[in-house]
N, C-alpha and C positions, 0 to 999 in steps of 0.2 A: 515765477521761477521758485522752485523749492530750494531752501537754504539748509533745512534740517531734515534729512531723509528719515530719521527715527521718528520725528513728530508726524511726518507724512504717513509712515507705516502705521503708527498708532491710530491716526484718524481713519485710514483706509480699513484697518481691522475692525474699528468700531462700527463701521457701516455694513459689514458682511451680513448680519442677520436681516437688515432691512433690504439689502440688495437681493438676498435669497428669496425673501417673501415676495418682493416685486417680481422677480424672475418667475417664480411659481405662478403668480397671478396672470402673467402674460403668456406663459408657455402651456400651462395646464399639465405640466409633466415635471416631476421632481428631478429626474435624471437630466433632462434637457435644461432645467433651471440651474442645476449645479454646474453643468458645463458652461452655461451662459455667464454665471457669476465668475467662474474660473477665468474665462476669456476676458471678462471685464477687468478683473484684478490684474491679469497679466498686461493688458493694454494700459491700464492706469499706471502700473509700476514702470513699464517701459517708457511711457510718455510723461513721467512725473514732472519734467521740466516744462510741460505744457500747462500745468496747473499753476495758478497764481495764488500764492499764500495769502490767507486772510479772506479769500472768497469762499463760497459755499461748496465744500468738497462733496457733500451729499448730492447736490444738483449735478455737479460735474460727473460723478460716478454713475448716477442714474441716466444721464445723457449718453455716456459711453455704453451702458447696458442696453439702452433703447436702440441706439444706432447699430450695435452689434446684432441685436435681435432682428431688426429690419434687414440688415445685410444678409444674415443667415436665411431669413425667410425668403428673400428674393432669390438667393442661390438655390434653395430647396424647390421653389416653385418652377425653376427652370429645369431641374433634374427630372428625368422621367424614369421611374422605376416600375416597369410593367412586365410582370411575368404572366399576366392574364388571369391569375387566380382571383384577385380582388374583383376585377371587372366581370368575371363569370358569375359572381354572387350578387351582382347588382341588378335590380329591376329598374328600368328607366322609362320615363315618359318620352314621347316624341320631343325632340329638342327645340322645335320651332318656337313654341310659345315662351318657354323659359329663356331661350337665347335672346329673343326679341325684348322681353322684359329686362333682362340683364343689360342689353345694349342701351335701351332707353335710360335705365338707371345710371349707367356709366357716363352717358352724355350729360345727363342732368347733374350728376355729381361733379363733373369737370367744369360746369358753369358756375358752381358755387365759389364765393370768394375763398382765397387760400386759407384764411384763419378759420372759417366755418368748416371747410372740408377737412382740415387737419383735426379739429376738435371732434367732429363727427366720426372720423375714422379711428381716432384714438379710443373713444369711448364705445362707439357702436360696433366697430369691426375688430379692434385689437383687444378689447376687454379691459381697458384701463378704467379705474374709477374716475369720477369727476375730479376728486382731489389729486390723483396721480396725474391726470391730464393737465390740470392747472399748474402743477409743479413742473412738468416737462415743458410746457409752453411758456412758463415764466409769467403767468398772469393770475389774477384773482379767481377764486372758485366761482363767483357769480358771473364772471366774464365767460368762463367755459360753458356754464349752464346756458347763458344767453346765446352764445354762438351756436350751440347744439340745437336749441329751440328754434332759432332763426333758420338754421340749415334744414332741419326736419320740415318746418313749415314751407320753406321755399321748394324743397324736393317734392312735397305733396302737391304744391301748385303746379310745378313743371310736369309732374307725372299724372296730373288730374286724379289724385287719390282722394277718395271720400272716406269718411270714418267707417271702419269695419269692412272695407272692400277687400276682396281676395284677389290674388294674382296667380298666374300660372295655369297649367293644364287642369289641375284639380278644380279650379273655379269654373272653367269652361265645362268640364264634365258635370259638375253639380248643377250648373245652370241648364244644361241640356236635359238632365234627368228631372229637374223641377218643372220644366216646361215654360212656355212664355209667360203664363200667368203666375208663375212662382208657387203653384199649388202642389207640385210633386206629381208623381206618377198616379194615374187614376186606376182604381180597382173597382170592379163592379161585382 
């Protein structure tokens, strides 16, 4: 519980630059990052009694920012903004191969232990650095790296991935063009 709101405010303001840099790194957009930081500050200030004095305010604020980002991301992914203009400019391969690859990947990802899946998603999909992921997860940097390494290796085993393998419709097209012997199209 916060007993000195002025000290809390000073600690909060001291973290704004770090929060903004972190928000930019995960959103990739300065305006969205500023909105995310603003939402984080409002939530922190509104819930200051949820903060325990003497604990790491930076970790508490980054957790609020991270949770806000994921909540907003989930909301946006459910929203459909389709006027057809964007879709009309896209060239798309037949969805069967990509869809099946994605489904295989989702099933394999779901089979990973929670700690490995979380680390892989934070770094691989959400764009966090290893250091940021370690801080968010509350563990050592080496632990995050180890979790990601084990997760990648396990996914490779489950998906029967060999080094340098290609996936999706392009891989099938190139294989067909190369022919069964891998020598490419013959010209005489």
